Residue frames as a rotation matrix with the C-alpha (Angstrom) as fourth column:
MET 1
0.017 0.404 0.915 37.05
0.772 -0.586 0.244 -2.88
0.635 0.702 -0.322 1.92
ASP 2
-0.871 -0.453 0.191 37.60
0.263 -0.757 -0.598 0.64
0.416 -0.470 0.778 3.26
PHE 3
-0.254 0.858 0.446 33.89
-0.565 -0.506 0.651 1.33
0.785 -0.087 0.614 3.66
ILE 4
0.580 0.503 -0.641 33.26
0.143 0.712 0.688 -1.74
0.802 -0.491 0.340 5.81
ALA 5
-0.273 -0.765 -0.583 36.32
0.825 0.125 -0.551 -1.04
0.494 -0.631 0.598 7.92
GLN 6
-0.882 -0.036 0.471 35.14
-0.120 -0.948 -0.296 2.50
0.457 -0.318 0.831 8.62
LEU 7
0.060 0.993 0.104 31.53
-0.514 -0.058 0.856 1.45
0.855 -0.105 0.507 9.22
THR 8
0.523 0.128 -0.842 32.43
0.477 0.775 0.414 -1.25
0.706 -0.619 0.344 11.72
GLY 9
-0.595 -0.777 -0.206 34.92
0.661 -0.328 -0.674 1.09
0.456 -0.537 0.709 13.34
LEU 10
-0.629 0.468 0.621 32.17
-0.472 -0.864 0.173 3.65
0.617 -0.185 0.765 13.85
PHE 11
0.450 0.828 -0.335 29.90
-0.245 0.475 0.845 0.96
0.859 -0.298 0.417 15.26
GLU 12
0.117 -0.496 -0.861 32.58
0.786 0.576 -0.225 -0.20
0.607 -0.650 0.457 17.68
ALA 13
-0.841 -0.499 0.207 33.22
0.314 -0.764 -0.564 3.36
0.440 -0.410 0.799 18.81
ASN 14
-0.521 0.736 0.433 29.52
-0.748 -0.638 0.185 3.90
0.412 -0.227 0.882 19.47
ALA 15
-0.339 0.367 -0.866 28.71
0.194 0.928 0.317 0.49
0.921 -0.061 -0.386 20.93
ASN 16
-0.236 0.365 0.901 26.47
-0.909 -0.412 -0.071 0.30
0.345 -0.835 0.428 23.98
ALA 17
-0.907 -0.258 -0.334 26.70
-0.166 0.946 -0.280 -2.92
0.388 -0.199 -0.900 25.96
GLU 18
-0.696 0.706 0.132 23.44
-0.102 0.084 -0.991 -2.36
-0.711 -0.703 0.013 27.84
ASN 19
0.115 0.725 -0.679 21.50
-0.873 -0.252 -0.418 -1.75
-0.474 0.640 0.604 24.63
ALA 20
-0.421 -0.379 -0.824 23.23
-0.789 0.601 0.127 -4.71
0.447 0.704 -0.552 22.98
SER 21
-0.995 0.046 0.092 22.10
-0.017 0.807 -0.590 -7.07
-0.101 -0.588 -0.802 25.73
ALA 22
-0.297 0.952 -0.071 18.50
-0.228 -0.143 -0.963 -5.84
-0.927 -0.270 0.259 25.55
MET 23
0.109 0.307 -0.946 18.42
-0.969 -0.179 -0.169 -5.99
-0.221 0.935 0.278 21.76
LYS 24
-0.730 -0.437 -0.525 19.87
-0.543 0.838 0.057 -9.50
0.415 0.327 -0.849 21.70
SER 25
-0.859 0.466 0.212 17.27
0.099 0.556 -0.825 -10.66
-0.502 -0.688 -0.524 24.20
TYR 26
-0.036 0.886 -0.462 14.44
-0.557 -0.402 -0.727 -9.05
-0.830 0.231 0.508 22.20
MET 27
0.178 0.018 -0.984 15.61
-0.963 0.209 -0.170 -10.93
0.202 0.978 0.055 19.10
ARG 28
0.919 0.336 0.204 15.61
-0.386 0.871 0.305 -14.20
-0.075 -0.359 0.930 21.06
ASN 29
0.307 -0.910 0.277 19.42
-0.380 0.149 0.913 -14.37
-0.872 -0.386 -0.300 21.17
LYS 30
0.791 0.054 0.609 19.62
0.472 0.579 -0.665 -15.06
-0.388 0.813 0.433 17.45
PHE 31
0.485 -0.601 0.635 22.15
0.507 -0.399 -0.764 -12.30
0.712 0.693 0.111 16.72
ASP 32
-0.214 -0.615 -0.759 24.89
0.936 -0.351 0.020 -10.28
-0.279 -0.706 0.651 18.33
PHE 33
0.743 0.477 0.469 24.54
0.574 -0.815 -0.081 -6.49
0.343 0.330 -0.880 18.50
PHE 34
-0.513 -0.800 0.311 26.72
0.517 -0.577 -0.632 -3.44
0.685 -0.163 0.710 18.91
GLY 35
-0.199 0.547 -0.813 23.77
0.924 -0.172 -0.342 -1.92
-0.327 -0.819 -0.471 20.76
ILE 36
-0.928 -0.121 -0.351 23.15
-0.002 -0.944 0.330 0.96
-0.372 0.307 0.876 18.33
LYS 37
-0.057 0.996 0.063 19.53
0.308 0.077 -0.948 1.95
-0.950 -0.034 -0.311 17.74
ALA 38
0.242 0.219 0.945 18.16
0.907 0.294 -0.301 2.29
-0.343 0.930 -0.128 14.23
SER 39
0.973 0.186 0.133 18.29
0.224 -0.899 -0.376 6.07
0.050 0.396 -0.917 13.82
ALA 40
0.527 -0.848 -0.058 21.84
-0.566 -0.401 0.720 6.30
-0.634 -0.346 -0.691 15.15
ARG 41
-0.020 -0.515 0.857 22.91
0.378 0.790 0.484 3.31
-0.926 0.333 0.179 13.05
ARG 42
0.570 0.307 0.762 21.59
0.816 -0.102 -0.570 4.97
-0.097 0.946 -0.308 9.89
ASP 43
0.958 -0.263 -0.112 23.41
-0.261 -0.965 0.038 8.19
-0.118 -0.008 -0.993 10.75
LEU 44
0.157 -0.950 0.271 26.68
-0.394 0.191 0.899 6.30
-0.905 -0.248 -0.345 11.15
MET 45
0.086 -0.063 0.994 26.07
0.725 0.688 -0.019 4.42
-0.683 0.723 0.104 7.91
LYS 46
0.894 0.290 0.341 25.44
0.445 -0.652 -0.614 7.68
0.044 0.701 -0.712 6.06
GLN 47
0.697 -0.702 -0.148 28.66
-0.532 -0.644 0.550 9.08
-0.481 -0.305 -0.822 7.49
ALA 48
-0.124 -0.767 0.629 30.65
0.014 0.632 0.774 6.09
-0.992 0.105 -0.067 6.23
ILE 49
0.334 0.321 0.886 28.95
0.855 0.292 -0.428 6.14
-0.396 0.901 -0.176 2.83
ALA 50
0.983 0.085 -0.165 29.67
0.029 -0.949 -0.314 9.86
-0.183 0.304 -0.935 2.42
GLU 51
0.310 -0.946 -0.089 33.39
-0.704 -0.292 0.648 9.13
-0.639 -0.138 -0.757 2.70
HIS 52
-0.714 -0.530 0.457 33.29
-0.123 0.737 0.664 6.11
-0.690 0.418 -0.591 0.37
LYS 53
0.170 0.912 -0.373 30.59
-0.586 -0.211 -0.782 6.99
-0.792 0.352 0.499 -2.16
THR 54
0.053 -0.202 -0.978 32.30
-0.980 0.179 -0.090 5.49
0.193 0.963 -0.188 -5.20
GLU 55
-0.895 -0.445 -0.036 33.18
-0.422 0.870 -0.257 2.23
0.145 -0.215 -0.966 -3.46
VAL 56
-0.549 0.759 0.350 29.61
-0.059 0.383 -0.922 1.73
-0.834 -0.527 -0.165 -2.23
LYS 57
0.285 0.702 -0.652 28.00
-0.714 -0.299 -0.633 2.69
-0.640 0.646 0.416 -5.54
GLU 58
-0.029 -0.399 -0.916 30.24
-0.940 0.323 -0.111 0.32
0.341 0.858 -0.385 -7.52
ASN 59
-0.726 -0.394 -0.564 30.09
-0.218 0.909 -0.354 -2.66
0.652 -0.134 -0.746 -5.12
PRO 60
-0.150 0.700 0.699 26.71
-0.965 -0.259 0.052 -2.85
0.217 -0.666 0.714 -3.35
ARG 61
0.744 0.456 -0.488 26.29
-0.397 0.890 0.226 -6.62
0.537 0.025 0.843 -3.77
LYS 62
0.017 -0.845 -0.535 29.80
0.334 0.509 -0.793 -7.43
0.942 -0.165 0.291 -2.61
ILE 63
-0.712 -0.244 0.659 29.52
-0.434 -0.584 -0.686 -5.06
0.552 -0.774 0.309 0.34
ALA 64
0.245 0.901 0.359 26.16
-0.921 0.100 0.378 -6.53
0.304 -0.423 0.854 1.33
LYS 65
0.672 -0.016 -0.740 27.52
-0.002 1.000 -0.023 -10.08
0.740 0.017 0.672 1.30
ARG 66
-0.387 -0.898 -0.210 30.51
0.311 0.088 -0.947 -9.11
0.868 -0.432 0.245 3.43
LEU 67
-0.564 0.274 0.778 28.35
-0.736 -0.593 -0.325 -7.26
0.373 -0.757 0.537 5.91
TYR 68
0.532 0.833 -0.152 26.04
-0.712 0.538 0.451 -10.27
0.458 -0.131 0.879 6.03
ALA 69
0.292 -0.516 -0.805 28.99
0.242 0.854 -0.460 -12.44
0.925 -0.061 0.375 7.03
LEU 70
-0.721 -0.527 0.450 29.55
-0.248 -0.410 -0.877 -10.39
0.647 -0.744 0.165 10.19
PRO 71
-0.665 0.433 -0.609 27.79
0.672 0.702 -0.234 -11.45
0.326 -0.565 -0.758 13.40
GLN 72
-0.771 0.339 -0.538 26.24
0.220 -0.651 -0.726 -8.15
-0.597 -0.679 0.428 14.45
ARG 73
0.020 0.911 0.411 22.66
0.894 0.168 -0.415 -7.42
-0.447 0.376 -0.812 13.40
GLU 74
0.423 0.096 -0.901 23.42
-0.058 -0.990 -0.132 -3.78
-0.904 0.108 -0.413 12.69
CYS 75
-0.629 -0.725 -0.280 25.70
-0.387 -0.021 0.922 -4.94
-0.674 0.688 -0.268 9.85
HIS 76
-0.660 0.461 0.593 22.93
0.681 0.701 0.213 -7.07
-0.318 0.545 -0.776 8.35
MET 77
0.398 0.875 -0.274 20.48
0.674 -0.482 -0.560 -4.18
-0.622 0.038 -0.782 8.41
CYS 78
0.091 -0.457 -0.885 23.00
-0.417 -0.824 0.384 -1.88
-0.905 0.334 -0.265 6.75
ALA 79
-0.841 -0.415 0.346 23.58
0.079 0.539 0.839 -4.49
-0.535 0.733 -0.421 4.05
MET 80
-0.210 0.861 0.464 19.89
0.928 0.325 -0.183 -4.56
-0.308 0.393 -0.867 3.17
GLU 81
0.584 0.463 -0.667 19.53
0.329 -0.886 -0.327 -0.81
-0.742 -0.028 -0.669 3.20
ILE 82
-0.325 -0.772 -0.546 22.56
-0.393 -0.415 0.821 -0.36
-0.860 0.481 -0.168 0.94
VAL 83
-0.803 0.105 0.586 21.09
0.505 0.642 0.577 -2.84
-0.316 0.760 -0.569 -1.54
GLU 84
0.206 0.977 0.050 17.76
0.896 -0.168 -0.412 -1.04
-0.394 0.129 -0.910 -1.50
ILE 85
0.464 -0.072 -0.883 19.35
-0.034 -0.997 0.064 2.40
-0.885 0.000 -0.465 -1.98
GLU 86
-0.379 -0.813 -0.442 21.90
-0.490 -0.229 0.841 1.48
-0.785 0.535 -0.312 -4.63
LEU 87
-0.960 -0.073 0.272 19.97
0.149 0.688 0.710 -1.07
-0.239 0.722 -0.649 -6.69
ARG 88
-0.242 0.968 -0.069 16.37
0.189 -0.022 -0.982 0.16
-0.952 -0.250 -0.177 -6.57
ARG 89
0.620 0.462 -0.634 16.60
-0.475 -0.423 -0.772 1.38
-0.625 0.779 -0.043 -10.19
SER 90
0.096 -0.689 -0.718 19.28
-0.980 0.063 -0.191 -0.95
0.177 0.722 -0.669 -11.50
TYR 91
0.176 0.018 0.984 18.39
-0.461 0.885 0.066 -4.54
-0.870 -0.465 0.164 -10.63
LYS 92
-0.575 -0.335 -0.746 19.63
-0.808 0.375 0.454 -7.20
0.128 0.864 -0.487 -13.03
LYS 93
0.403 0.799 -0.446 17.52
-0.695 0.584 0.419 -10.25
0.596 0.141 0.791 -13.80
GLU 94
0.045 -0.467 -0.883 20.08
0.224 0.866 -0.447 -12.52
0.974 -0.177 0.143 -12.20
ASP 95
-0.651 -0.296 0.699 19.76
-0.519 -0.498 -0.695 -10.61
0.553 -0.815 0.171 -8.91
ILE 96
0.451 0.890 0.066 16.89
-0.674 0.292 0.679 -12.88
0.585 -0.351 0.731 -7.90
ALA 97
0.409 -0.385 -0.827 19.41
0.458 0.871 -0.178 -15.46
0.789 -0.306 0.532 -6.67
PHE 98
-0.701 -0.685 0.199 21.12
0.252 -0.499 -0.829 -12.74
0.668 -0.531 0.522 -4.61
ILE 99
-0.298 0.690 0.660 17.77
-0.782 -0.573 0.246 -11.60
0.547 -0.443 0.710 -3.18
GLU 100
0.670 0.522 -0.528 16.86
-0.188 0.807 0.560 -15.15
0.718 -0.276 0.639 -2.22
GLU 101
-0.112 -0.816 -0.567 20.20
0.622 0.388 -0.681 -15.45
0.775 -0.429 0.464 -0.46
LEU 102
-0.752 -0.136 0.645 19.47
-0.282 -0.818 -0.501 -12.28
0.595 -0.559 0.577 1.53
ILE 103
0.215 0.939 0.267 16.14
-0.779 0.000 0.627 -13.75
0.588 -0.343 0.732 2.63
VAL 104
0.778 0.215 -0.590 17.36
0.003 0.938 0.346 -17.18
0.628 -0.271 0.730 3.73
ILE 105
-0.200 -0.889 -0.412 20.59
0.688 0.172 -0.705 -16.11
0.697 -0.424 0.578 5.48
ASN 106
-0.969 -0.191 -0.157 20.37
0.240 -0.576 -0.781 -14.43
0.059 -0.795 0.604 8.90
SER 107
-0.442 0.875 0.197 16.60
0.163 -0.138 0.977 -14.75
0.882 0.463 -0.082 8.63
TRP 108
-0.651 0.484 -0.584 14.21
0.677 0.022 -0.736 -13.21
-0.344 -0.875 -0.342 11.10
TRP 109
0.305 0.929 0.211 11.09
0.912 -0.221 -0.345 -11.09
-0.274 0.298 -0.915 10.77
ASP 110
0.454 -0.116 -0.884 12.90
0.069 -0.984 0.164 -7.74
-0.888 -0.136 -0.439 10.78
SER 111
-0.595 -0.752 -0.282 15.19
-0.286 -0.130 0.949 -8.56
-0.751 0.646 -0.138 7.86
VAL 112
-0.711 0.333 0.619 12.71
0.646 0.659 0.387 -10.61
-0.279 0.675 -0.683 5.85
ASP 113
0.359 0.917 -0.173 9.96
0.768 -0.395 -0.505 -8.01
-0.531 0.049 -0.846 6.03
PHE 114
0.219 -0.368 -0.904 12.30
-0.304 -0.906 0.295 -5.27
-0.927 0.210 -0.311 4.82
ILE 115
-0.793 -0.608 0.031 13.66
-0.192 0.299 0.935 -7.41
-0.578 0.735 -0.354 1.99
ALA 116
-0.435 0.693 0.575 10.27
0.804 0.586 -0.098 -8.72
-0.405 0.420 -0.812 0.88
LYS 117
0.591 0.757 -0.279 8.71
0.587 -0.641 -0.494 -5.28
-0.553 0.128 -0.823 0.57
ASN 118
0.646 -0.325 -0.691 11.62
-0.322 -0.936 0.139 -3.04
-0.692 0.133 -0.709 -0.38
ILE 119
-0.451 -0.866 -0.216 13.86
-0.639 0.144 0.756 -5.34
-0.623 0.479 -0.618 -2.39
LEU 120
-0.762 0.224 0.607 11.92
0.445 0.863 0.239 -8.35
-0.471 0.452 -0.758 -3.68
GLY 121
0.266 0.959 -0.099 8.84
0.612 -0.247 -0.751 -6.23
-0.745 0.139 -0.653 -4.28
LYS 122
0.393 -0.200 -0.898 10.80
-0.506 -0.862 -0.029 -3.62
-0.768 0.466 -0.440 -6.24
TYR 123
-0.717 -0.694 0.072 12.66
-0.367 0.463 0.807 -6.29
-0.593 0.552 -0.586 -8.18
LEU 124
-0.543 0.569 0.618 9.45
0.691 0.721 -0.055 -8.01
-0.476 0.397 -0.784 -9.29
ALA 125
0.538 0.672 -0.508 7.92
0.249 -0.703 -0.666 -4.66
-0.805 0.232 -0.546 -10.20
THR 126
-0.039 -0.669 -0.742 10.94
-0.727 -0.490 0.480 -4.18
-0.685 0.558 -0.468 -12.46
TYR 127
-0.837 -0.268 -0.478 10.70
-0.522 0.652 0.549 -7.69
0.165 0.709 -0.686 -13.94
PRO 128
-0.083 0.908 0.411 7.00
-0.887 0.120 -0.445 -8.62
-0.453 -0.402 0.795 -13.78
ASP 129
0.393 0.196 -0.898 7.57
-0.738 0.650 -0.181 -11.45
0.549 0.734 0.400 -16.25
LEU 130
-0.538 -0.669 -0.512 9.52
-0.169 0.681 -0.712 -13.25
0.826 -0.296 -0.480 -13.50
THR 131
-0.354 0.442 0.824 6.81
-0.927 -0.283 -0.246 -12.91
0.125 -0.851 0.510 -10.87
LYS 132
0.654 0.733 -0.190 5.00
-0.707 0.681 0.193 -16.17
0.271 0.008 0.963 -11.55
THR 133
0.426 -0.546 -0.721 8.10
0.154 0.829 -0.537 -18.39
0.892 0.118 0.437 -11.52
THR 134
-0.605 -0.703 0.375 9.64
-0.218 -0.307 -0.926 -16.58
0.766 -0.642 0.033 -8.53
ILE 135
-0.210 0.608 0.766 6.55
-0.974 -0.194 -0.113 -16.73
0.080 -0.770 0.633 -6.36
GLU 136
0.770 0.456 -0.447 5.94
-0.460 0.881 0.107 -20.34
0.443 0.124 0.888 -7.30
HIS 137
0.023 -0.871 -0.491 9.52
0.171 0.487 -0.856 -21.22
0.985 -0.065 0.160 -6.38
PHE 138
-0.725 -0.282 0.629 9.29
-0.487 -0.437 -0.756 -19.39
0.488 -0.854 0.180 -3.05
SER 139
0.168 0.907 0.387 5.91
-0.974 0.093 0.206 -20.97
0.151 -0.412 0.899 -2.31
ARG 140
0.764 0.123 -0.633 7.13
-0.210 0.976 -0.063 -24.51
0.610 0.181 0.772 -2.90
SER 141
-0.289 -0.956 0.054 10.18
-0.291 0.034 -0.956 -24.01
0.912 -0.292 -0.288 -0.71
SER 142
0.305 0.306 -0.902 10.34
0.720 0.547 0.428 -25.54
0.624 -0.780 -0.053 2.77
ASN 143
-0.744 -0.644 -0.177 11.85
0.622 -0.571 -0.535 -22.27
0.243 -0.509 0.826 3.98
LEU 144
0.056 0.815 -0.577 9.38
0.935 -0.246 -0.256 -20.34
-0.351 -0.525 -0.775 6.14
TRP 145
-0.134 -0.175 -0.975 10.83
0.175 -0.973 0.151 -16.97
-0.975 -0.150 0.161 5.19
LEU 146
-0.993 -0.106 -0.046 10.59
-0.034 -0.113 0.993 -17.53
-0.110 0.988 0.109 1.46
ASN 147
-0.390 0.921 0.002 6.96
0.879 0.371 0.299 -18.55
0.275 0.118 -0.954 2.01
ARG 148
0.140 0.432 -0.891 6.32
0.721 -0.661 -0.207 -15.38
-0.679 -0.613 -0.404 4.02
SER 149
-0.622 -0.476 -0.622 8.00
-0.050 -0.768 0.638 -13.26
-0.782 0.428 0.454 1.36
SER 150
-0.912 0.295 0.287 5.75
0.367 0.271 0.890 -14.72
0.184 0.916 -0.356 -1.33
ILE 151
0.025 0.965 -0.262 2.74
0.998 -0.007 0.069 -13.43
0.065 -0.263 -0.963 0.61
ILE 152
0.512 0.221 -0.830 3.89
0.574 -0.807 0.138 -9.94
-0.640 -0.547 -0.540 1.57
TYR 153
-0.482 -0.844 0.234 6.08
0.761 -0.272 0.589 -8.82
-0.433 0.462 0.774 -1.35
GLN 154
-0.254 0.453 0.854 3.25
0.743 -0.474 0.473 -6.67
0.619 0.755 -0.216 -2.75
LEU 155
0.323 0.297 -0.899 3.04
0.850 -0.509 0.137 -4.48
-0.417 -0.808 -0.417 0.37
GLY 156
-0.238 -0.391 -0.889 3.05
0.072 -0.920 0.385 -0.94
-0.969 0.027 0.247 -0.94
TYR 157
-0.851 -0.046 0.524 1.84
0.510 0.166 0.844 -1.87
-0.126 0.985 -0.118 -4.43
LYS 158
-0.545 0.725 -0.422 -1.59
-0.265 -0.626 -0.733 -0.35
-0.796 -0.287 0.533 -3.63
GLN 159
0.449 0.826 -0.341 -3.62
-0.586 -0.016 -0.810 -0.09
-0.675 0.563 0.477 -6.87
ASN 160
0.056 -0.515 -0.855 -0.90
-0.941 0.259 -0.217 -2.02
0.333 0.817 -0.470 -8.70
THR 161
-0.451 -0.162 0.878 -1.45
-0.630 0.754 -0.185 -5.08
-0.632 -0.636 -0.442 -6.52
ASP 162
-0.542 0.305 -0.783 -2.17
-0.520 0.610 0.597 -8.25
0.660 0.731 -0.172 -8.44
ALA 163
-0.066 0.613 0.787 -5.15
-0.991 0.050 -0.121 -9.33
-0.113 -0.789 0.604 -6.35
LYS 164
0.762 0.350 -0.544 -5.27
-0.471 0.877 -0.096 -12.76
0.443 0.330 0.833 -7.98
ILE 165
-0.074 -0.876 -0.476 -1.77
0.075 0.471 -0.879 -13.53
0.994 -0.101 0.031 -6.80
LEU 166
-0.638 -0.145 0.756 -2.41
-0.662 -0.399 -0.635 -12.05
0.393 -0.906 0.159 -3.36
PHE 167
0.278 0.843 0.460 -5.57
-0.955 0.296 0.035 -14.06
-0.106 -0.448 0.887 -2.77
ARG 168
0.674 -0.084 -0.734 -4.01
-0.254 0.907 -0.337 -17.20
0.693 0.413 0.590 -4.23
GLN 169
-0.408 -0.904 -0.125 -1.06
-0.096 0.178 -0.979 -16.96
0.908 -0.388 -0.159 -1.85
CYS 170
-0.510 0.305 0.804 -3.34
-0.858 -0.244 -0.452 -16.38
0.058 -0.920 0.386 1.12
GLU 171
0.636 0.762 -0.120 -5.45
-0.766 0.643 0.023 -19.34
0.095 0.078 0.992 0.06
ARG 172
0.338 -0.589 -0.734 -2.38
-0.213 0.712 -0.670 -21.47
0.917 0.383 0.115 -0.45
PHE 173
-0.648 -0.733 -0.208 -1.04
0.093 0.195 -0.976 -20.99
0.756 -0.652 -0.058 3.06
ARG 174
-0.039 0.723 0.690 -4.31
-0.685 -0.522 0.509 -20.53
0.728 -0.453 0.516 4.96
HIS 175
0.830 0.381 -0.407 -3.95
-0.030 0.759 0.650 -23.83
0.556 -0.528 0.642 6.83
SER 176
-0.115 -0.985 -0.131 -0.43
0.195 0.107 -0.975 -23.07
0.974 -0.138 0.180 8.07
ASP 177
0.738 0.296 -0.607 0.11
0.617 0.068 0.784 -23.28
0.274 -0.953 -0.132 11.81
GLU 178
-0.335 -0.940 -0.067 3.17
0.920 -0.311 -0.239 -21.01
0.204 -0.142 0.969 11.56
PHE 179
0.239 0.402 -0.884 2.62
0.684 -0.716 -0.141 -17.75
-0.690 -0.571 -0.446 13.42
PHE 180
-0.462 -0.537 -0.706 4.68
-0.054 -0.778 0.626 -15.75
-0.885 0.327 0.330 10.91
ILE 181
-0.921 0.239 0.308 2.64
0.361 0.227 0.904 -17.12
0.146 0.944 -0.296 8.01
GLN 182
0.007 0.977 -0.212 -0.69
0.999 0.004 0.052 -16.40
0.052 -0.212 -0.976 9.66
LYS 183
0.140 -0.030 -0.990 0.46
0.410 -0.908 0.086 -12.87
-0.901 -0.417 -0.115 10.45
ALA 184
-0.845 -0.517 -0.135 1.73
0.065 -0.351 0.934 -12.40
-0.531 0.780 0.331 6.89
ILE 185
-0.563 0.724 0.399 -1.67
0.766 0.276 0.581 -13.32
0.310 0.632 -0.710 5.45
GLY 186
0.354 0.744 -0.566 -3.45
0.901 -0.434 -0.007 -10.91
-0.251 -0.507 -0.824 7.76
TRP 187
-0.135 -0.527 -0.839 -0.95
0.234 -0.840 0.490 -8.13
-0.963 -0.130 0.237 7.10
ALA 188
-0.938 -0.264 0.222 -1.05
0.251 -0.082 0.964 -8.50
-0.237 0.961 0.143 3.32
LEU 189
-0.259 0.929 0.265 -4.84
0.885 0.119 0.450 -8.51
0.387 0.351 -0.853 3.26
ARG 190
0.343 0.378 -0.860 -5.11
0.773 -0.634 0.030 -5.60
-0.533 -0.675 -0.510 5.68
GLU 191
-0.513 -0.615 -0.599 -2.82
0.116 -0.741 0.661 -3.50
-0.850 0.270 0.452 3.51
TYR 192
-0.920 0.200 0.338 -4.73
0.354 0.050 0.934 -4.32
0.170 0.979 -0.117 0.34
ALA 193
-0.025 0.963 -0.270 -7.98
0.999 0.016 -0.034 -3.48
-0.028 -0.271 -0.962 2.13
LYS 194
-0.208 -0.117 -0.971 -6.81
0.285 -0.957 0.054 0.15
-0.936 -0.266 0.232 2.11
THR 195
-0.887 -0.158 -0.433 -7.15
-0.359 -0.353 0.864 -0.03
-0.290 0.922 0.257 -1.69
ASP 196
-0.387 0.773 -0.503 -10.09
-0.513 0.273 0.814 -2.44
0.766 0.573 0.291 -2.11
PRO 197
-0.699 0.098 0.708 -11.84
-0.683 0.202 -0.702 -3.20
-0.212 -0.974 -0.074 1.19
LYS 198
0.387 0.922 -0.009 -14.77
-0.870 0.362 -0.334 -4.94
-0.305 0.137 0.943 -0.49
ALA 199
0.388 -0.308 -0.869 -12.54
-0.535 0.692 -0.484 -7.42
0.750 0.653 0.104 -2.31
VAL 200
-0.715 -0.697 0.043 -10.75
-0.401 0.359 -0.842 -8.25
0.572 -0.620 -0.537 0.92
MET 201
-0.441 0.627 0.642 -13.96
-0.780 0.086 -0.620 -8.63
-0.443 -0.775 0.451 2.90
ASP 202
0.584 0.661 -0.471 -15.46
-0.810 0.512 -0.286 -10.86
0.053 0.549 0.834 0.19
PHE 203
-0.013 -0.684 -0.729 -12.32
-0.408 0.669 -0.621 -13.01
0.913 0.290 -0.287 0.23
VAL 204
-0.837 -0.323 0.441 -12.29
-0.510 0.173 -0.843 -13.31
0.196 -0.931 -0.309 4.02
LYS 205
-0.059 0.917 0.395 -15.98
-0.882 0.137 -0.450 -14.25
-0.467 -0.376 0.801 4.09
SER 206
0.757 0.412 -0.507 -15.52
-0.638 0.636 -0.435 -16.94
0.143 0.652 0.744 1.45
THR 207
0.103 -0.832 -0.546 -12.23
-0.204 0.520 -0.830 -18.36
0.974 0.197 -0.116 2.75
GLN 208
0.942 0.222 -0.253 -11.67
0.166 0.350 0.922 -20.31
0.293 -0.910 0.293 5.95
LEU 209
0.109 -0.930 0.351 -8.67
-0.242 -0.368 -0.898 -18.44
0.964 0.013 -0.265 7.31
LYS 210
-0.322 -0.306 -0.896 -7.00
0.818 0.387 -0.426 -19.06
0.477 -0.870 0.125 10.64
PRO 211
0.613 0.672 -0.415 -8.50
0.790 -0.511 0.340 -16.79
0.017 -0.536 -0.844 13.33
LEU 212
0.021 -0.686 -0.727 -5.31
0.482 -0.630 0.609 -14.70
-0.876 -0.362 0.318 13.61
SER 213
-0.834 -0.335 0.438 -5.19
0.526 -0.246 0.814 -14.10
-0.165 0.909 0.382 9.85
GLN 214
-0.060 0.912 0.406 -8.86
0.848 -0.168 0.503 -13.19
0.527 0.374 -0.763 9.74
ARG 215
0.574 0.271 -0.772 -8.64
0.730 -0.597 0.334 -10.75
-0.370 -0.756 -0.540 12.64
GLU 216
-0.322 -0.806 -0.497 -5.63
0.373 -0.590 0.716 -9.01
-0.870 0.045 0.490 11.17
ALA 217
-0.715 0.020 0.699 -7.14
0.699 -0.025 0.715 -8.85
0.032 0.999 0.004 7.69
ILE 218
0.025 0.874 0.485 -10.35
0.674 -0.373 0.638 -7.06
0.739 0.311 -0.598 8.64
ARG 219
-0.264 -0.182 -0.947 -9.11
0.947 -0.236 -0.218 -5.07
-0.184 -0.955 0.235 11.60
ASN 220
-0.806 -0.121 -0.579 -9.45
0.102 -0.993 0.064 -1.73
-0.582 -0.007 0.813 9.82
ILE 221
-0.808 0.587 0.055 -12.58
0.046 -0.030 0.998 -2.61
0.588 0.809 -0.003 7.84
CYS 222
-0.022 0.848 -0.530 -15.04
0.751 0.364 0.551 -3.50
0.660 -0.386 -0.645 10.61
């Protein structure tokens, strides 16, 4: 695809080996990097999109999958951002399988948190009738990142948050020893506390959360 060829060409031309080494180390050597920081990466992506607008608009899913198949983390982040930009108002019901694929492939906190909030969250807001089955499926999975997504997908919902689902998910995973699950519970509750601090405090007081989850949940209330 012309867009991907230009994008990766721009990344190669602006690669920074020193940055790449530091970024790879920070991400625990899970991914390769060109060494391009987020703001510069987005500028290069915008440049490539501007020259291939029609291709990107007509093929966001295909482009995302091909970018996801490349080893560099910058390509993965561009894939997610393209999906969010191009599909935010035009998700199809069958996109849930595609979204799940984005979560479970190349998984780490940076990608999963973006997808959960900006893609999964927007998708379920578009198709609320699929929320129950989707969250149940993600919750029953043995995949840590699907579990985390089921807890934090409502970030940004504010007054539209379904508190019953939020509290149920926090209750469901409250015994988890996984750091990323404990943090997810605390984060989700802390965000909802901006909308309904009393409900969050009542839940925390009545629920035996892990210390990390509890601290994170009430950090801005107390």
